[in-house]
MIMAR-374421 format. One record per atom (N, C-alpha, C, O, CB): residue number from 0; atom name; x, y, z. Coordinates in steps of 0.02 Angstrom, whole numbers. Glycine has a CB too. Example, Ala and Ser with C-alpha at 12.3 -4.5 7.8 and 13.67 -1.06 7.14 Angstrom:
MIMAR-374421
<site seq="0" atom="N" px="660" py="-284" pz="390"/>
<site seq="0" atom="CA" px="615" py="-225" pz="390"/>
<site seq="0" atom="C" px="660" py="-165" pz="390"/>
<site seq="0" atom="O" px="712" py="-166" pz="423"/>
<site seq="0" atom="CB" px="565" py="-224" pz="452"/>
<site seq="1" atom="N" px="642" py="-112" pz="354"/>
<site seq="1" atom="CA" px="684" py="-53" pz="357"/>
<site seq="1" atom="C" px="645" py="2" pz="394"/>
<site seq="1" atom="O" px="670" py="57" pz="402"/>
<site seq="1" atom="CB" px="704" py="-30" pz="286"/>
This chain:
MIMAR-374421
<site seq="0" atom="N" px="1291" py="-6563" pz="-3557"/>
<site seq="0" atom="CA" px="1301" py="-6494" pz="-3516"/>
<site seq="0" atom="C" px="1358" py="-6454" pz="-3541"/>
<site seq="0" atom="O" px="1412" py="-6483" pz="-3533"/>
<site seq="0" atom="CB" px="1316" py="-6507" pz="-3438"/>
<site seq="1" atom="N" px="1361" py="-6397" pz="-3568"/>
<site seq="1" atom="CA" px="1422" py="-6375" pz="-3608"/>
<site seq="1" atom="C" px="1465" py="-6350" pz="-3540"/>
<site seq="1" atom="O" px="1445" py="-6354" pz="-3482"/>
<site seq="1" atom="CB" px="1404" py="-6307" pz="-3675"/>
<site seq="2" atom="N" px="1529" py="-6324" pz="-3562"/>
<site seq="2" atom="CA" px="1588" py="-6305" pz="-3517"/>
<site seq="2" atom="C" px="1558" py="-6242" pz="-3474"/>
<site seq="2" atom="O" px="1566" py="-6235" pz="-3414"/>
<site seq="2" atom="CB" px="1660" py="-6283" pz="-3564"/>
<site seq="3" atom="N" px="1528" py="-6204" pz="-3512"/>
<site seq="3" atom="CA" px="1526" py="-6138" pz="-3500"/>
<site seq="3" atom="C" px="1471" py="-6126" pz="-3441"/>
<site seq="3" atom="O" px="1474" py="-6085" pz="-3395"/>
<site seq="3" atom="CB" px="1511" py="-6100" pz="-3568"/>
<site seq="4" atom="N" px="1412" py="-6178" pz="-3455"/>
<site seq="4" atom="CA" px="1353" py="-6178" pz="-3401"/>
<site seq="4" atom="C" px="1386" py="-6223" pz="-3323"/>
<site seq="4" atom="O" px="1360" py="-6223" pz="-3267"/>
<site seq="4" atom="CB" px="1272" py="-6230" pz="-3444"/>
<site seq="5" atom="N" px="1448" py="-6255" pz="-3342"/>
<site seq="5" atom="CA" px="1447" py="-6293" pz="-3278"/>
<site seq="5" atom="C" px="1477" py="-6244" pz="-3211"/>
<site seq="5" atom="O" px="1502" py="-6188" pz="-3211"/>
<site seq="5" atom="CB" px="1496" py="-6363" pz="-3290"/>
<site seq="6" atom="N" px="1466" py="-6280" pz="-3169"/>
<site seq="6" atom="CA" px="1501" py="-6243" pz="-3105"/>
<site seq="6" atom="C" px="1556" py="-6263" pz="-3077"/>
<site seq="6" atom="O" px="1572" py="-6317" pz="-3102"/>
<site seq="6" atom="CB" px="1465" py="-6241" pz="-3052"/>
<site seq="7" atom="N" px="1592" py="-6245" pz="-3039"/>
<site seq="7" atom="CA" px="1641" py="-6268" pz="-2989"/>
<site seq="7" atom="C" px="1607" py="-6335" pz="-2951"/>
<site seq="7" atom="O" px="1616" py="-6395" pz="-2960"/>
<site seq="7" atom="CB" px="1659" py="-6203" pz="-2933"/>
<site seq="8" atom="N" px="1573" py="-6308" pz="-2916"/>
<site seq="8" atom="CA" px="1531" py="-6373" pz="-2876"/>
<site seq="8" atom="C" px="1507" py="-6423" pz="-2910"/>
<site seq="8" atom="O" px="1500" py="-6478" pz="-2884"/>
<site seq="8" atom="CB" px="1471" py="-6355" pz="-2842"/>
<site seq="9" atom="N" px="1491" py="-6411" pz="-2976"/>
<site seq="9" atom="CA" px="1473" py="-6475" pz="-3011"/>
<site seq="9" atom="C" px="1537" py="-6517" pz="-3036"/>
<site seq="9" atom="O" px="1533" py="-6579" pz="-3032"/>
<site seq="9" atom="CB" px="1428" py="-6458" pz="-3073"/>
<site seq="10" atom="N" px="1580" py="-6496" pz="-3054"/>
<site seq="10" atom="CA" px="1636" py="-6521" pz="-3063"/>
<site seq="10" atom="C" px="1668" py="-6556" pz="-3014"/>
<site seq="10" atom="O" px="1679" py="-6616" pz="-3020"/>
<site seq="10" atom="CB" px="1669" py="-6481" pz="-3081"/>
<site seq="11" atom="N" px="1684" py="-6523" pz="-2965"/>
<site seq="11" atom="CA" px="1705" py="-6552" pz="-2899"/>
<site seq="11" atom="C" px="1669" py="-6618" pz="-2875"/>
<site seq="11" atom="O" px="1701" py="-6666" pz="-2855"/>
<site seq="11" atom="CB" px="1694" py="-6500" pz="-2847"/>
<site seq="12" atom="N" px="1601" py="-6615" pz="-2880"/>
<site seq="12" atom="CA" px="1567" py="-6678" pz="-2860"/>
<site seq="12" atom="C" px="1576" py="-6725" pz="-2900"/>
<site seq="12" atom="O" px="1575" py="-6784" pz="-2882"/>
<site seq="12" atom="CB" px="1502" py="-6674" pz="-2853"/>
<site seq="13" atom="N" px="1587" py="-6704" pz="-2965"/>
<site seq="13" atom="CA" px="1595" py="-6756" pz="-3013"/>
<site seq="13" atom="C" px="1673" py="-6804" pz="-3008"/>
<site seq="13" atom="O" px="1680" py="-6865" pz="-3013"/>
<site seq="13" atom="CB" px="1586" py="-6716" pz="-3085"/>
<site seq="14" atom="N" px="1723" py="-6753" pz="-2997"/>
<site seq="14" atom="CA" px="1775" py="-6770" pz="-2972"/>
<site seq="14" atom="C" px="1784" py="-6829" pz="-2920"/>
<site seq="14" atom="O" px="1820" py="-6879" pz="-2926"/>
<site seq="14" atom="CB" px="1793" py="-6720" pz="-2952"/>
<site seq="15" atom="N" px="1733" py="-6806" pz="-2857"/>
<site seq="15" atom="CA" px="1736" py="-6841" pz="-2793"/>
<site seq="15" atom="C" px="1705" py="-6906" pz="-2803"/>
<site seq="15" atom="O" px="1728" py="-6957" pz="-2777"/>
<site seq="15" atom="CB" px="1702" py="-6803" pz="-2736"/>
<site seq="16" atom="N" px="1649" py="-6905" pz="-2843"/>
<site seq="16" atom="CA" px="1599" py="-6962" pz="-2859"/>
<site seq="16" atom="C" px="1656" py="-7029" pz="-2907"/>
<site seq="16" atom="O" px="1655" py="-7090" pz="-2900"/>
<site seq="16" atom="CB" px="1520" py="-6919" pz="-2918"/>
<site seq="17" atom="N" px="1698" py="-6988" pz="-2952"/>
<site seq="17" atom="CA" px="1737" py="-7029" pz="-2980"/>
<site seq="17" atom="C" px="1790" py="-7065" pz="-2949"/>
<site seq="17" atom="O" px="1800" py="-7124" pz="-2960"/>
<site seq="17" atom="CB" px="1759" py="-7002" pz="-3023"/>
<site seq="18" atom="N" px="1828" py="-7026" pz="-2906"/>
<site seq="18" atom="CA" px="1872" py="-7047" pz="-2854"/>
<site seq="18" atom="C" px="1834" py="-7109" pz="-2814"/>
<site seq="18" atom="O" px="1859" py="-7165" pz="-2813"/>
<site seq="18" atom="CB" px="1890" py="-6983" pz="-2806"/>
<site seq="19" atom="N" px="1786" py="-7096" pz="-2789"/>
<site seq="19" atom="CA" px="1750" py="-7144" pz="-2730"/>
<site seq="19" atom="C" px="1726" py="-7197" pz="-2769"/>
<site seq="19" atom="O" px="1716" py="-7251" pz="-2741"/>
<site seq="19" atom="CB" px="1684" py="-7110" pz="-2684"/>
<site seq="20" atom="N" px="1714" py="-7190" pz="-2842"/>
<site seq="20" atom="CA" px="1700" py="-7266" pz="-2881"/>
<site seq="20" atom="C" px="1766" py="-7293" pz="-2894"/>
<site seq="20" atom="O" px="1762" py="-7354" pz="-2882"/>
<site seq="20" atom="CB" px="1657" py="-7261" pz="-2960"/>
<site seq="21" atom="N" px="1810" py="-7282" pz="-2907"/>
<site seq="21" atom="CA" px="1875" py="-7297" pz="-2925"/>
<site seq="21" atom="C" px="1910" py="-7332" pz="-2852"/>
<site seq="21" atom="O" px="1931" py="-7389" pz="-2845"/>
<site seq="21" atom="CB" px="1913" py="-7224" pz="-2954"/>
<site seq="22" atom="N" px="1909" py="-7286" pz="-2809"/>
<site seq="22" atom="CA" px="1936" py="-7324" pz="-2737"/>
<site seq="22" atom="C" px="1904" py="-7388" pz="-2716"/>
<site seq="22" atom="O" px="1933" py="-7439" pz="-2697"/>
<site seq="22" atom="CB" px="1925" py="-7278" pz="-2674"/>
<site seq="23" atom="N" px="1834" py="-7376" pz="-2722"/>
<site seq="23" atom="CA" px="1793" py="-7426" pz="-2696"/>
<site seq="23" atom="C" px="1797" py="-7485" pz="-2732"/>
<site seq="23" atom="O" px="1764" py="-7526" pz="-2700"/>
<site seq="23" atom="CB" px="1729" py="-7407" pz="-2691"/>
<site seq="24" atom="N" px="1819" py="-7510" pz="-2780"/>
<site seq="24" atom="CA" px="1819" py="-7560" pz="-2822"/>
<site seq="24" atom="C" px="1867" py="-7600" pz="-2813"/>
<site seq="24" atom="O" px="1923" py="-7574" pz="-2816"/>
<site seq="24" atom="CB" px="1818" py="-7542" pz="-2879"/>
<site seq="25" atom="N" px="1864" py="-7675" pz="-2800"/>
<site seq="25" atom="CA" px="1922" py="-7712" pz="-2806"/>
<site seq="25" atom="C" px="1937" py="-7726" pz="-2874"/>
<site seq="25" atom="O" px="1996" py="-7727" pz="-2892"/>
<site seq="25" atom="CB" px="1919" py="-7771" pz="-2769"/>
<site seq="26" atom="N" px="1883" py="-7737" pz="-2918"/>
<site seq="26" atom="CA" px="1894" py="-7767" pz="-2981"/>
<site seq="26" atom="C" px="1868" py="-7695" pz="-3031"/>
<site seq="26" atom="O" px="1809" py="-7681" pz="-3040"/>
<site seq="26" atom="CB" px="1844" py="-7848" pz="-2989"/>
<site seq="27" atom="N" px="1922" py="-7661" pz="-3055"/>
<site seq="27" atom="CA" px="1890" py="-7602" pz="-3093"/>
<site seq="27" atom="C" px="1856" py="-7643" pz="-3174"/>
<site seq="27" atom="O" px="1874" py="-7696" pz="-3199"/>
<site seq="27" atom="CB" px="1965" py="-7532" pz="-3109"/>
<site seq="28" atom="N" px="1813" py="-7606" pz="-3193"/>
<site seq="28" atom="CA" px="1795" py="-7628" pz="-3258"/>
<site seq="28" atom="C" px="1845" py="-7595" pz="-3316"/>
<site seq="28" atom="O" px="1836" py="-7536" pz="-3334"/>
<site seq="28" atom="CB" px="1718" py="-7610" pz="-3270"/>
<site seq="29" atom="N" px="1898" py="-7634" pz="-3344"/>
<site seq="29" atom="CA" px="1943" py="-7587" pz="-3388"/>
<site seq="29" atom="C" px="1904" py="-7559" pz="-3445"/>
<site seq="29" atom="O" px="1926" py="-7512" pz="-3477"/>
<site seq="29" atom="CB" px="2006" py="-7626" pz="-3418"/>
<site seq="30" atom="N" px="1848" py="-7586" pz="-3457"/>
<site seq="30" atom="CA" px="1805" py="-7549" pz="-3526"/>
<site seq="30" atom="C" px="1769" py="-7471" pz="-3502"/>
<site seq="30" atom="O" px="1749" py="-7431" pz="-3543"/>
<site seq="30" atom="CB" px="1728" py="-7611" pz="-3554"/>
<site seq="31" atom="N" px="1767" py="-7461" pz="-3429"/>
<site seq="31" atom="CA" px="1747" py="-7409" pz="-3405"/>
<site seq="31" atom="C" px="1806" py="-7360" pz="-3375"/>
<site seq="31" atom="O" px="1792" py="-7300" pz="-3367"/>
<site seq="31" atom="CB" px="1699" py="-7430" pz="-3361"/>
<site seq="32" atom="N" px="1858" py="-7380" pz="-3362"/>
<site seq="32" atom="CA" px="1920" py="-7353" pz="-3342"/>
<site seq="32" atom="C" px="1934" py="-7282" pz="-3384"/>
<site seq="32" atom="O" px="1937" py="-7230" pz="-3352"/>
<site seq="32" atom="CB" px="1977" py="-7409" pz="-3355"/>
<site seq="33" atom="N" px="1942" py="-7281" pz="-3448"/>
<site seq="33" atom="CA" px="1963" py="-7243" pz="-3495"/>
<site seq="33" atom="C" px="1907" py="-7198" pz="-3496"/>
<site seq="33" atom="O" px="1925" py="-7139" pz="-3495"/>
<site seq="33" atom="CB" px="1983" py="-7277" pz="-3556"/>
<site seq="34" atom="N" px="1841" py="-7206" pz="-3499"/>
<site seq="34" atom="CA" px="1786" py="-7154" pz="-3502"/>
<site seq="34" atom="C" px="1788" py="-7110" pz="-3427"/>
<site seq="34" atom="O" px="1773" py="-7051" pz="-3420"/>
<site seq="34" atom="CB" px="1708" py="-7195" pz="-3515"/>
<site seq="35" atom="N" px="1806" py="-7150" pz="-3383"/>
<site seq="35" atom="CA" px="1805" py="-7119" pz="-3316"/>
<site seq="35" atom="C" px="1862" py="-7067" pz="-3301"/>
<site seq="35" atom="O" px="1857" py="-7015" pz="-3267"/>
<site seq="35" atom="CB" px="1808" py="-7174" pz="-3263"/>
<site seq="36" atom="N" px="1914" py="-7091" pz="-3332"/>
<site seq="36" atom="CA" px="1978" py="-7064" pz="-3313"/>
<site seq="36" atom="C" px="1966" py="-6981" pz="-3372"/>
<site seq="36" atom="O" px="1986" py="-6926" pz="-3354"/>
<site seq="36" atom="CB" px="2059" py="-7135" pz="-3335"/>
<site seq="37" atom="N" px="1934" py="-6992" pz="-3437"/>
<site seq="37" atom="CA" px="1925" py="-6945" pz="-3482"/>
<site seq="37" atom="C" px="1886" py="-6890" pz="-3446"/>
<site seq="37" atom="O" px="1901" py="-6830" pz="-3453"/>
<site seq="37" atom="CB" px="1892" py="-6972" pz="-3543"/>
<site seq="38" atom="N" px="1836" py="-6910" pz="-3407"/>
<site seq="38" atom="CA" px="1772" py="-6874" pz="-3380"/>
<site seq="38" atom="C" px="1802" py="-6834" pz="-3313"/>
<site seq="38" atom="O" px="1786" py="-6777" pz="-3297"/>
<site seq="38" atom="CB" px="1705" py="-6935" pz="-3359"/>
<site seq="39" atom="N" px="1845" py="-6874" pz="-3282"/>
<site seq="39" atom="CA" px="1885" py="-6840" pz="-3230"/>
<site seq="39" atom="C" px="1935" py="-6780" pz="-3247"/>
<site seq="39" atom="O" px="1942" py="-6728" pz="-3215"/>
<site seq="39" atom="CB" px="1925" py="-6891" pz="-3200"/>
<site seq="40" atom="N" px="1961" py="-6797" pz="-3294"/>
<site seq="40" atom="CA" px="2016" py="-6738" pz="-3315"/>
<site seq="40" atom="C" px="1974" py="-6688" pz="-3362"/>
<site seq="40" atom="O" px="2003" py="-6635" pz="-3373"/>
<site seq="40" atom="CB" px="2090" py="-6772" pz="-3361"/>
<site seq="41" atom="N" px="1928" py="-6696" pz="-3383"/>
<site seq="41" atom="CA" px="1899" py="-6637" pz="-3399"/>
<site seq="41" atom="C" px="1860" py="-6601" pz="-3340"/>
<site seq="41" atom="O" px="1852" py="-6540" pz="-3348"/>
<site seq="41" atom="CB" px="1857" py="-6651" pz="-3455"/>
<site seq="42" atom="N" px="1834" py="-6629" pz="-3284"/>
<site seq="42" atom="CA" px="1815" py="-6597" pz="-3225"/>
<site seq="42" atom="C" px="1878" py="-6565" pz="-3189"/>
<site seq="42" atom="O" px="1877" py="-6508" pz="-3166"/>
<site seq="42" atom="CB" px="1780" py="-6648" pz="-3181"/>
<site seq="43" atom="N" px="1932" py="-6607" pz="-3187"/>
<site seq="43" atom="CA" px="1992" py="-6571" pz="-3163"/>
<site seq="43" atom="C" px="2007" py="-6506" pz="-3179"/>
<site seq="43" atom="O" px="2014" py="-6456" pz="-3143"/>
<site seq="43" atom="CB" px="2043" py="-6601" pz="-3180"/>
<site seq="44" atom="N" px="2011" py="-6517" pz="-3253"/>
<site seq="44" atom="CA" px="2042" py="-6442" pz="-3295"/>
<site seq="44" atom="C" px="1991" py="-6392" pz="-3290"/>
<site seq="44" atom="O" px="2009" py="-6336" pz="-3309"/>
<site seq="44" atom="CB" px="2058" py="-6450" pz="-3385"/>
<site seq="45" atom="N" px="1921" py="-6399" pz="-3264"/>
<site seq="45" atom="CA" px="1881" py="-6342" pz="-3263"/>
<site seq="45" atom="C" px="1885" py="-6306" pz="-3204"/>
<site seq="45" atom="O" px="1882" py="-6245" pz="-3201"/>
<site seq="45" atom="CB" px="1817" py="-6355" pz="-3277"/>
<site seq="46" atom="N" px="1892" py="-6351" pz="-3144"/>
<site seq="46" atom="CA" px="1910" py="-6339" pz="-3080"/>
<site seq="46" atom="C" px="1984" py="-6314" pz="-3077"/>
<site seq="46" atom="O" px="1987" py="-6283" pz="-3024"/>
<site seq="46" atom="CB" px="1898" py="-6402" pz="-3041"/>
<site seq="47" atom="N" px="2027" py="-6312" pz="-3097"/>
<site seq="47" atom="CA" px="2103" py="-6300" pz="-3103"/>
<site seq="47" atom="C" px="2089" py="-6228" pz="-3123"/>
<site seq="47" atom="O" px="2104" py="-6181" pz="-3086"/>
<site seq="47" atom="CB" px="2151" py="-6352" pz="-3161"/>
<site seq="48" atom="N" px="2062" py="-6221" pz="-3180"/>
<site seq="48" atom="CA" px="2045" py="-6162" pz="-3219"/>
<site seq="48" atom="C" px="2006" py="-6115" pz="-3184"/>
<site seq="48" atom="O" px="2013" py="-6054" pz="-3193"/>
<site seq="48" atom="CB" px="2010" py="-6178" pz="-3278"/>
<site seq="49" atom="N" px="1966" py="-6139" pz="-3145"/>
<site seq="49" atom="CA" px="1919" py="-6086" pz="-3101"/>
<site seq="49" atom="C" px="1949" py="-6063" pz="-3047"/>
<site seq="49" atom="O" px="1936" py="-6007" pz="-3026"/>
<site seq="49" atom="CB" px="1854" py="-6113" pz="-3073"/>
<site seq="50" atom="N" px="1997" py="-6106" pz="-3014"/>
<site seq="50" atom="CA" px="2032" py="-6095" pz="-2967"/>
<site seq="50" atom="C" px="2091" py="-6044" pz="-2986"/>
<site seq="50" atom="O" px="2112" py="-6003" pz="-2946"/>
<site seq="50" atom="CB" px="2049" py="-6156" pz="-2943"/>
<site seq="51" atom="N" px="2113" py="-6051" pz="-3039"/>
<site seq="51" atom="CA" px="2162" py="-6011" pz="-3061"/>
<site seq="51" atom="C" px="2144" py="-5928" pz="-3068"/>
<site seq="51" atom="O" px="2175" py="-5877" pz="-3050"/>
<site seq="51" atom="CB" px="2182" py="-6042" pz="-3127"/>
<site seq="52" atom="N" px="2080" py="-5938" pz="-3101"/>
<site seq="52" atom="CA" px="2033" py="-5862" pz="-3112"/>
<site seq="52" atom="C" px="2024" py="-5834" pz="-3045"/>
<site seq="52" atom="O" px="2031" py="-5773" pz="-3038"/>
<site seq="52" atom="CB" px="1949" py="-5872" pz="-3146"/>
<site seq="53" atom="N" px="2011" py="-5864" pz="-3005"/>
<site seq="53" atom="CA" px="1990" py="-5845" pz="-2940"/>
<site seq="53" atom="C" px="2053" py="-5819" pz="-2901"/>
<site seq="53" atom="O" px="2050" py="-5763" pz="-2875"/>
<site seq="53" atom="CB" px="1955" py="-5906" pz="-2904"/>
<site seq="54" atom="N" px="2103" py="-5854" pz="-2897"/>
<site seq="54" atom="CA" px="2177" py="-5830" pz="-2875"/>
<site seq="54" atom="C" px="2181" py="-5754" pz="-2903"/>
<site seq="54" atom="O" px="2178" py="-5698" pz="-2877"/>
<site seq="54" atom="CB" px="2244" py="-5882" pz="-2912"/>
<site seq="55" atom="N" px="2191" py="-5779" pz="-2972"/>
<site seq="55" atom="CA" px="2204" py="-5710" pz="-3014"/>
<site seq="55" atom="C" px="2171" py="-5637" pz="-2984"/>
<site seq="55" atom="O" px="2198" py="-5583" pz="-2970"/>
<site seq="55" atom="CB" px="2169" py="-5723" pz="-3093"/>
<site seq="56" atom="N" px="2114" py="-5656" pz="-2980"/>
<site seq="56" atom="CA" px="2073" py="-5589" pz="-2972"/>
<site seq="56" atom="C" px="2084" py="-5577" pz="-2895"/>
<site seq="56" atom="O" px="2095" py="-5518" pz="-2880"/>
<site seq="56" atom="CB" px="1985" py="-5595" pz="-2994"/>
<site seq="57" atom="N" px="2083" py="-5624" pz="-2842"/>
<site seq="57" atom="CA" px="2098" py="-5610" pz="-2773"/>
<site seq="57" atom="C" px="2174" py="-5571" pz="-2774"/>
<site seq="57" atom="O" px="2180" py="-5522" pz="-2738"/>
<site seq="57" atom="CB" px="2097" py="-5683" pz="-2728"/>
<site seq="58" atom="N" px="2220" py="-5589" pz="-2808"/>
<site seq="58" atom="CA" px="2290" py="-5564" pz="-2798"/>
<site seq="58" atom="C" px="2285" py="-5481" pz="-2834"/>
<site seq="58" atom="O" px="2317" py="-5431" pz="-2817"/>
<site seq="58" atom="CB" px="2352" py="-5623" pz="-2843"/>
<site seq="59" atom="N" px="2235" py="-5489" pz="-2887"/>
<site seq="59" atom="CA" px="2220" py="-5408" pz="-2912"/>
<site seq="59" atom="C" px="2179" py="-5372" pz="-2865"/>
<site seq="59" atom="O" px="2188" py="-5312" pz="-2856"/>
<site seq="59" atom="CB" px="2178" py="-5401" pz="-2985"/>
<site seq="60" atom="N" px="2139" py="-5402" pz="-2837"/>
<site seq="60" atom="CA" px="2105" py="-5358" pz="-2777"/>
<site seq="60" atom="C" px="2147" py="-5334" pz="-2715"/>
<site seq="60" atom="O" px="2133" py="-5279" pz="-2690"/>
<site seq="60" atom="CB" px="2048" py="-5401" pz="-2745"/>
<site seq="61" atom="N" px="2207" py="-5379" pz="-2684"/>
<site seq="61" atom="CA" px="2239" py="-5371" pz="-2637"/>
<site seq="61" atom="C" px="2284" py="-5314" pz="-2657"/>
<site seq="61" atom="O" px="2299" py="-5270" pz="-2617"/>
<site seq="61" atom="CB" px="2266" py="-5429" pz="-2618"/>
<site seq="62" atom="N" px="2310" py="-5316" pz="-2732"/>
<site seq="62" atom="CA" px="2357" py="-5272" pz="-2751"/>
<site seq="62" atom="C" px="2338" py="-5211" pz="-2740"/>
<site seq="62" atom="O" px="2373" py="-5168" pz="-2714"/>
<site seq="62" atom="CB" px="2374" py="-5278" pz="-2811"/>
<site seq="63" atom="N" px="2264" py="-5202" pz="-2764"/>
<site seq="63" atom="CA" px="2234" py="-5132" pz="-2773"/>
<site seq="63" atom="C" px="2227" py="-5106" pz="-2703"/>
<site seq="63" atom="O" px="2240" py="-5048" pz="-2689"/>
<site seq="63" atom="CB" px="2161" py="-5131" pz="-2814"/>
<site seq="64" atom="N" px="2209" py="-5145" pz="-2663"/>
<site seq="64" atom="CA" px="2201" py="-5128" pz="-2583"/>
<site seq="64" atom="C" px="2258" py="-5108" pz="-2550"/>
<site seq="64" atom="O" px="2251" py="-5070" pz="-2502"/>
<site seq="64" atom="CB" px="2177" py="-5186" pz="-2541"/>
<site seq="65" atom="N" px="2324" py="-5128" pz="-2570"/>
<site seq="65" atom="CA" px="2378" py="-5119" pz="-2536"/>
<site seq="65" atom="C" px="2402" py="-5057" pz="-2582"/>
<site seq="65" atom="O" px="2435" py="-5015" pz="-2552"/>
<site seq="65" atom="CB" px="2424" py="-5186" pz="-2528"/>
<site seq="66" atom="N" px="2392" py="-5045" pz="-2649"/>
<site seq="66" atom="CA" px="2405" py="-4974" pz="-2684"/>
<site seq="66" atom="C" px="2356" py="-4927" pz="-2640"/>
<site seq="66" atom="O" px="2379" py="-4876" pz="-2617"/>
<site seq="66" atom="CB" px="2385" py="-4973" pz="-2775"/>
<site seq="67" atom="N" px="2306" py="-4939" pz="-2631"/>
<site seq="67" atom="CA" px="2258" py="-4888" pz="-2614"/>
<site seq="67" atom="C" px="2276" py="-4866" pz="-2527"/>
<site seq="67" atom="O" px="2271" py="-4808" pz="-2505"/>
<site seq="67" atom="CB" px="2174" py="-4923" pz="-2628"/>
<site seq="68" atom="N" px="2293" py="-4915" pz="-2495"/>
<site seq="68" atom="CA" px="2317" py="-4903" pz="-2431"/>
<site seq="68" atom="C" px="2394" py="-4865" pz="-2426"/>
<site seq="68" atom="O" px="2409" py="-4831" pz="-2377"/>
<site seq="68" atom="CB" px="2316" py="-4973" pz="-2396"/>
<site seq="69" atom="N" px="2430" py="-4875" pz="-2473"/>
<site seq="69" atom="CA" px="2504" py="-4838" pz="-2467"/>
<site seq="69" atom="C" px="2489" py="-4781" pz="-2498"/>
<site seq="69" atom="O" px="2533" py="-4740" pz="-2489"/>
<site seq="69" atom="CB" px="2571" py="-4874" pz="-2503"/>
<site seq="70" atom="N" px="2449" py="-4764" pz="-2527"/>
<site seq="70" atom="CA" px="2430" py="-4690" pz="-2566"/>
<site seq="70" atom="C" px="2395" py="-4660" pz="-2492"/>
<site seq="70" atom="O" px="2404" py="-4599" pz="-2490"/>
<site seq="70" atom="CB" px="2361" py="-4697" pz="-2650"/>
<site seq="71" atom="N" px="2367" py="-4681" pz="-2447"/>
<site seq="71" atom="CA" px="2310" py="-4655" pz="-2398"/>
<site seq="71" atom="C" px="2377" py="-4643" pz="-2337"/>
<site seq="71" atom="O" px="2373" py="-4606" pz="-2288"/>
<site seq="71" atom="CB" px="2230" py="-4725" pz="-2375"/>
<site seq="72" atom="N" px="2420" py="-4674" pz="-2350"/>
<site seq="72" atom="CA" px="2479" py="-4673" pz="-2290"/>
<site seq="72" atom="C" px="2527" py="-4625" pz="-2298"/>
<site seq="72" atom="O" px="2566" py="-4615" pz="-2252"/>
<site seq="72" atom="CB" px="2521" py="-4736" pz="-2285"/>
<site seq="73" atom="N" px="2531" py="-4577" pz="-2377"/>
<site seq="73" atom="CA" px="2583" py="-4541" pz="-2393"/>
<site seq="73" atom="C" px="2545" py="-4483" pz="-2386"/>
<site seq="73" atom="O" px="2570" py="-4428" pz="-2396"/>
<site seq="73" atom="CB" px="2619" py="-4554" pz="-2458"/>
């Protein structure tokens, strides 16, 4: 699945699955560790970028609302 077609939810669930997998094992298979960490890092990066974009959009909308309110009050 390409990065463009993945959703935040899919990547979040992937992170949760990997975290559970790693925390639930007493003896982690060292050969599986690096691929799991790589997969987790990609999912984390996707989620972080998505959160950053949504945060910027919300800040923009709040700024627009505040500007409109200030204009109406004048």
